[in-house]
C-alpha positions as CSV (number, residue, x, y, z in Angstrom):
1,X,137.4,108.5,87.3
2,X,133.6,107.3,87.6
3,X,131.0,109.3,89.0
4,X,128.5,107.6,91.6
5,X,124.9,108.3,91.3
6,X,121.6,107.2,93.5
7,X,118.7,106.5,91.3
8,X,115.3,106.4,92.9
9,X,112.6,104.7,90.9
10,X,109.0,104.4,91.3
11,X,106.8,101.9,89.1
12,X,104.1,103.4,86.9
13,X,100.9,101.8,86.4
14,X,102.5,100.1,83.5
15,X,105.3,98.9,85.5
16,X,103.4,97.4,88.3
17,X,101.0,95.7,85.9
18,X,104.0,93.9,84.4
19,X,105.8,93.3,87.7
20,X,106.6,89.7,87.1
21,X,108.7,90.6,84.0
22,X,110.7,93.2,86.3
23,X,113.8,91.0,87.0
24,X,114.3,90.6,83.1
25,X,113.9,94.4,82.6
26,X,116.6,94.6,85.5
27,X,119.1,92.5,83.4
28,X,118.4,95.0,80.5
29,X,119.2,97.9,82.8
30,X,122.7,96.3,83.7
31,X,123.4,96.0,80.2
32,X,122.3,99.4,79.4
33,X,124.8,100.6,82.1
34,X,127.6,98.7,80.8
35,X,127.0,99.7,77.3
36,X,127.2,103.5,78.5
37,X,130.5,102.6,80.2
38,X,129.1,102.1,83.7
39,X,128.1,99.4,86.4
40,X,125.4,98.8,88.8
41,X,127.0,98.7,92.2
42,X,123.8,98.1,94.3
43,X,120.0,97.3,93.6
44,X,117.1,97.5,96.4
45,X,113.6,97.0,96.4
46,X,112.4,99.7,99.0
47,X,109.3,100.4,101.0
48,X,108.3,103.8,102.4
49,X,108.8,106.2,99.3
50,X,110.5,104.8,96.2
51,X,110.1,101.3,95.0
52,X,113.7,100.8,93.9
53,X,117.1,102.4,95.0
54,X,120.0,101.7,92.6
55,X,123.5,102.9,93.3
56,X,125.3,103.1,89.7
57,X,128.6,104.6,88.4
58,X,128.6,106.1,85.0
59,X,131.6,108.1,83.4
60,X,129.8,111.4,83.0
61,X,126.4,113.2,83.9
62,X,125.7,112.9,80.1
63,X,126.1,109.3,80.4
64,X,123.8,109.2,83.3
65,X,121.3,111.5,81.7
66,X,121.2,109.0,78.7
67,X,120.5,106.3,81.2
68,X,117.7,108.0,82.9
69,X,116.1,108.9,79.8
70,X,116.3,105.4,78.2
71,X,114.8,103.9,81.3
72,X,112.2,106.5,81.6
73,X,111.3,106.2,78.0
74,X,110.5,102.5,78.4
75,X,107.6,103.4,80.7
76,X,108.0,101.1,83.3
77,X,109.6,103.1,86.2
78,X,109.9,107.0,86.8
79,X,113.3,108.0,88.2
80,X,114.9,110.6,90.2
81,X,118.6,110.8,90.2
82,X,121.0,112.0,92.8
83,X,124.7,112.9,92.1
84,X,126.5,111.1,94.8
85,X,129.9,112.2,96.2
86,X,132.0,109.6,97.9
87,X,133.5,110.3,101.3
88,X,136.9,111.2,99.9
89,X,135.1,113.9,97.7
90,X,133.0,115.0,100.7
91,X,136.2,115.8,102.8
92,X,137.9,117.6,100.0
93,X,135.0,119.8,99.6
94,X,134.6,120.6,103.1
95,X,138.4,121.4,103.7
96,X,138.2,123.6,100.6
97,X,135.5,126.0,102.3
């Protein structure tokens, strides 16, 4: 089963200076996720905190760490990653308490 993650992204100075190339980089992010056995479920440009919000699925926390480190190492975006438990898992967790 795949794990869900919410990735909050903020452009770095390098990223905002090269903003016109952002769509091309996003295509590369999709390819990276596929290479790691995952996929991008949703992508949002946001205001009020993070610049970007991605909802991704990956097979493991290790794959997610590879994803975040690879994206971060490019220097265009800094990320914060949240592991997300879907509603079905939420119910199981609450019932087990």
